[in-house]
C-alpha positions in Angstrom: 50.3 -34.9 12.3 50.9 -32.1 9.8 51.0 -34.6 6.9 49.6 -38.0 6.6 47.4 -39.9 9.1 48.2 -42.1 12.1 45.7 -44.3 14.0 46.6 -46.0 17.2 44.6 -49.1 18.3 44.6 -49.9 22.0 43.6 -53.5 22.4 44.2 -56.1 19.7 41.5 -58.6 20.7 38.8 -59.6 18.3 37.5 -56.1 17.7 40.8 -54.3 17.5 42.4 -56.8 15.2 39.3 -56.9 12.9 39.4 -53.1 12.8 43.1 -53.2 11.9 42.5 -55.7 9.1 39.5 -53.7 7.7 41.7 -50.5 7.8 44.4 -52.3 5.8 41.8 -53.3 3.2 40.4 -49.8 2.9 43.7 -48.0 2.6 42.5 -45.2 4.8 45.6 -44.5 6.9 49.3 -44.1 6.4 50.5 -45.3 9.8 48.8 -47.9 12.1 50.1 -48.6 15.6 49.0 -51.6 17.6 49.1 -51.5 21.4 48.1 -54.4 23.8 48.9 -55.5 27.3 50.1 -58.7 25.6 52.9 -57.2 23.6 53.6 -60.4 21.7 50.0 -60.5 20.5 50.4 -56.9 19.1 53.7 -57.8 17.5 52.2 -60.9 15.9 49.2 -59.0 14.6 51.6 -56.3 13.1 53.7 -59.0 11.4 50.6 -60.8 10.0 49.1 -57.5 8.7 52.4 -56.4 7.2 52.6 -59.7 5.3 49.4 -58.8 3.5 50.8 -55.4 2.3 51.6 -56.6 -1.2 47.9 -57.2 -1.7 46.7 -53.9 0.0 47.5 -50.3 0.2 51.0 -49.1 1.3 51.1 -48.2 4.9 53.4 -48.5 7.9 52.2 -50.9 10.6 54.0 -51.7 13.9 53.4 -52.7 17.5 54.2 -49.6 19.5 54.0 -47.9 22.9 52.0 -45.1 24.4 54.6 -42.6 23.2 53.4 -43.3 19.7 50.1 -41.6 20.6 51.7 -38.2 20.6 51.6 -38.0 16.8 48.3 -39.8 16.4 45.3 -38.3 14.7 43.0 -40.9 16.2 43.3 -43.2 19.1 40.8 -46.1 19.1 40.2 -47.9 22.3 38.9 -51.5 22.0 40.6 -52.8 25.1 38.7 -54.1 28.2 36.8 -57.0 29.6 34.4 -58.7 27.1 30.7 -59.3 27.5 30.2 -62.9 28.4 27.2 -65.2 27.9 24.3 -63.9 30.0 26.1 -60.6 30.8 24.7 -57.3 29.8 27.0 -54.5 28.6 26.2 -52.6 31.9 27.7 -55.5 33.9 31.1 -54.5 32.6 31.2 -50.9 34.0 33.4 -51.1 37.1 35.9 -53.5 35.5 36.4 -51.4 32.4 36.2 -48.0 34.0 39.3 -48.8 36.0 41.1 -50.1 32.9 40.2 -46.9 31.0 41.4 -44.6 33.7 44.9 -46.0 33.2 44.7 -46.2 29.4 43.5 -42.6 28.9 46.0 -41.3 31.5 48.8 -43.0 29.6 47.6 -41.7 26.2 47.3 -38.1 27.5 50.7 -38.3 29.1 52.2 -38.8 25.6 51.0 -35.3 24.6 48.1 -36.7 22.5 45.9 -34.0 21.0 43.7 -35.8 18.5 40.4 -37.6 18.5 39.4 -40.6 20.7 37.1 -43.3 19.4 35.7 -45.6 22.1 34.3 -49.0 21.2 34.6 -50.9 24.5 31.3 -51.7 26.3 29.4 -50.2 28.0 30.4 -47.7 25.3 28.2 -44.8 26.3 29.5 -44.8 29.9 33.1 -45.4 28.9 32.9 -42.6 26.3 31.8 -40.3 29.1 34.6 -41.6 31.3 37.2 -41.0 28.5 35.9 -37.4 28.0 36.3 -36.8 31.8 39.6 -38.6 32.2 41.2 -36.9 29.1 40.0 -33.3 29.6 39.6 -33.0 25.8 36.7 -31.1 24.3 33.6 -33.3 23.9 33.6 -33.1 20.1 36.9 -35.0 20.1 35.7 -38.0 22.2 33.3 -40.2 20.2 31.8 -43.5 21.2 30.7 -46.0 18.6 27.3 -45.7 20.1 24.4 -47.2 18.1 26.3 -47.2 14.8 26.3 -51.0 14.8 22.6 -51.3 16.0 21.6 -48.9 13.2 23.5 -51.0 10.6 21.7 -54.2 11.9 18.4 -52.3 11.7 19.0 -51.2 8.1 20.2 -54.7 7.1 17.1 -56.4 8.6 14.7 -53.9 7.2 16.3 -54.2 3.8 16.0 -58.0 4.0 12.3 -57.7 5.0 11.4 -55.3 2.2 13.8 -56.8 -0.3 15.7 -53.5 -0.8 19.5 -52.8 -0.7 20.2 -51.9 2.9 22.2 -48.9 1.8 18.9 -47.4 0.6 17.2 -47.9 4.0 17.4 -44.7 6.2 16.6 -45.5 9.8 18.2 -44.9 13.2 18.5 -46.8 16.5 19.0 -44.3 19.3 19.8 -44.4 23.0 22.0 -46.7 25.0 24.0 -49.3 23.0 22.2 -52.0 24.9 18.9 -53.2 26.3 17.1 -49.8 26.4 17.9 -48.6 22.9 14.9 -47.6 20.7 14.0 -47.6 17.0 13.0 -44.3 15.5 10.1 -45.3 13.3 9.0 -41.7 12.9 12.1 -41.0 10.8 12.5 -44.4 9.0 12.2 -44.5 5.3 13.1 -46.3 2.1 13.7 -44.0 -0.9 11.9 -41.2 0.9 8.8 -43.3 1.6 8.1 -43.7 5.3 8.4 -47.4 6.4 5.2 -47.3 8.4 3.4 -46.4 5.1 4.7 -49.6 3.5 2.6 -51.7 5.8 -0.5 -51.3 3.5 0.6 -54.6 2.0 -1.4 -57.2 4.0 1.6 -59.5 4.1 3.5 -56.9 6.2 2.6 -55.8 9.7 3.7 -53.8 12.7 4.2 -57.0 14.6 6.8 -57.9 12.0 8.5 -54.6 12.5 8.5 -55.1 16.3 10.1 -58.5 15.7 12.8 -56.9 13.6 13.7 -54.4 16.3 13.8 -57.1 19.0 16.3 -59.0 16.7 18.4 -55.8 16.4 18.4 -55.2 20.1 19.2 -58.8 21.1 21.6 -59.5 18.2 24.7 -59.4 20.4 23.3 -62.1 22.7 22.5 -64.4 19.8 26.0 -63.9 18.3 27.8 -64.4 21.6 25.9 -67.6 22.2 27.0 -68.9 18.9 30.6 -67.7 18.5 31.6 -66.0 21.8 31.9 -62.4 20.6 30.9 -59.9 17.9 33.6 -58.2 16.0 33.4 -58.0 12.2 30.4 -55.6 11.9 31.6 -53.3 14.6 35.1 -53.2 13.1 33.5 -52.1 9.8 31.5 -49.5 11.7 34.7 -48.1 13.2 36.3 -47.9 9.8 33.2 -46.0 8.5 33.6 -43.5 11.5 37.4 -43.2 10.8 36.6 -42.5 7.1 34.1 -39.8 8.0 36.8 -38.1 10.2 39.7 -38.3 7.8 37.7 -37.3 4.7 36.0 -34.5 6.5 32.7 -35.8 5.3 30.1 -34.1 7.6 28.4 -37.5 7.5 25.5 -38.3 9.8 26.3 -41.3 12.0 24.6 -42.6 15.1 27.4 -42.2 17.6 27.7 -41.7 21.3 28.3 -38.1 22.0 27.7 -35.6 24.9 24.3 -34.0 25.0 24.0 -30.5 26.4 20.2 -29.8 26.2 19.5 -31.6 22.9 16.5 -33.9 23.3 16.0 -32.4 26.8 19.1 -34.3 28.1 22.2 -33.0 29.7 25.7 -34.3 30.8 25.3 -37.7 29.2 26.9 -39.6 26.4 24.2 -41.5 24.4 23.6 -42.7 20.9 22.2 -40.1 18.6 22.6 -39.1 14.9 25.4 -36.5 14.7 27.5 -34.8 12.0 31.0 -36.2 11.9 34.0 -34.4 10.3 37.7 -33.8 10.7 37.1 -32.0 14.0 35.1 -34.9 15.4 31.5 -34.1 16.2 30.3 -31.0 14.4 26.8 -31.0 15.9 24.0 -33.3 17.0 21.2 -33.8 14.6 18.1 -33.2 16.8 15.1 -35.0 15.3 11.5 -34.2 16.1 10.7 -37.4 17.9 7.2 -38.8 18.6 6.2 -38.5 22.2 6.6 -42.3 22.9 10.1 -42.2 21.2 11.1 -39.3 23.3 9.9 -41.1 26.5 11.9 -44.1 25.6 15.0 -42.0 24.9 14.7 -40.4 28.3 14.2 -43.8 30.0 17.4 -45.0 28.3 19.2 -42.0 29.5 18.0 -42.5 33.1 19.2 -46.1 33.1 22.7 -44.9 31.9 22.8 -42.1 34.5 22.0 -44.6 37.3 24.6 -47.0 36.0 27.2 -44.2 35.9 27.2 -43.8 39.7 30.3 -45.9 40.3 32.3 -43.4 38.1 31.7 -40.5 40.4 34.3 -41.5 42.9 37.0 -42.1 40.2 
């Protein structure tokens, strides 16, 4: 759009509706369009959100159609089969890839020429699929990647060291899933490396290992307790939307296409990247320790193998 901003959310399940609610509270957009296979659900969400307008920022919210994507700045896809108890994110590939082929085709048929944000799991593989299905430049197809894992990491480290999590600088990289890795070599609090803070005998590497395991397995624990995760990822999606609309050049750990960075090619995977109004400006290539690099390559190899079913689509 020449003036203003429009976001289209495809899928008004737990994540999509939480993201819409967070957007209304933040006042980031002027127009919000909700799409769902269950049209009545999208209409109900639009009504409910509109009724909160007197307490929020002025914006136009409605349940729309794919034609509304033509004027959208950002289309956020949260639709798809959810991860169930005992399922890994990779178990969802074939079900969700087929759903995405139709969704992306319908969006592009509208004349859409903006930025895709993908949140559906397995997010790295579905981001790659969206890039392929859409034909858009890679910088305009962004997966939520490890933005949530990184937030969990920062929160738990802040809790452990009794520091505001916003002052913890640390990344989770790789697959948004079981093969992700913590980048301890670039983790710090106020410029002081986290590994150097273990001098206190009450703190140990074993504790840090436990923190990472809790980050990696957080979704399983939450799904066991309440069936799905949605509040924190919704806030992560709002943060990504904000970085785009405000042209921030912020560094966020998103899923983006690598073309030689970290020695990897032709794969979407979670890495720190600069995000601005054009989407991905560039990947931030950190100097990883050898073991971290090996783990990143292992994560990439697992994703590459899992992507095989997409080749025939």
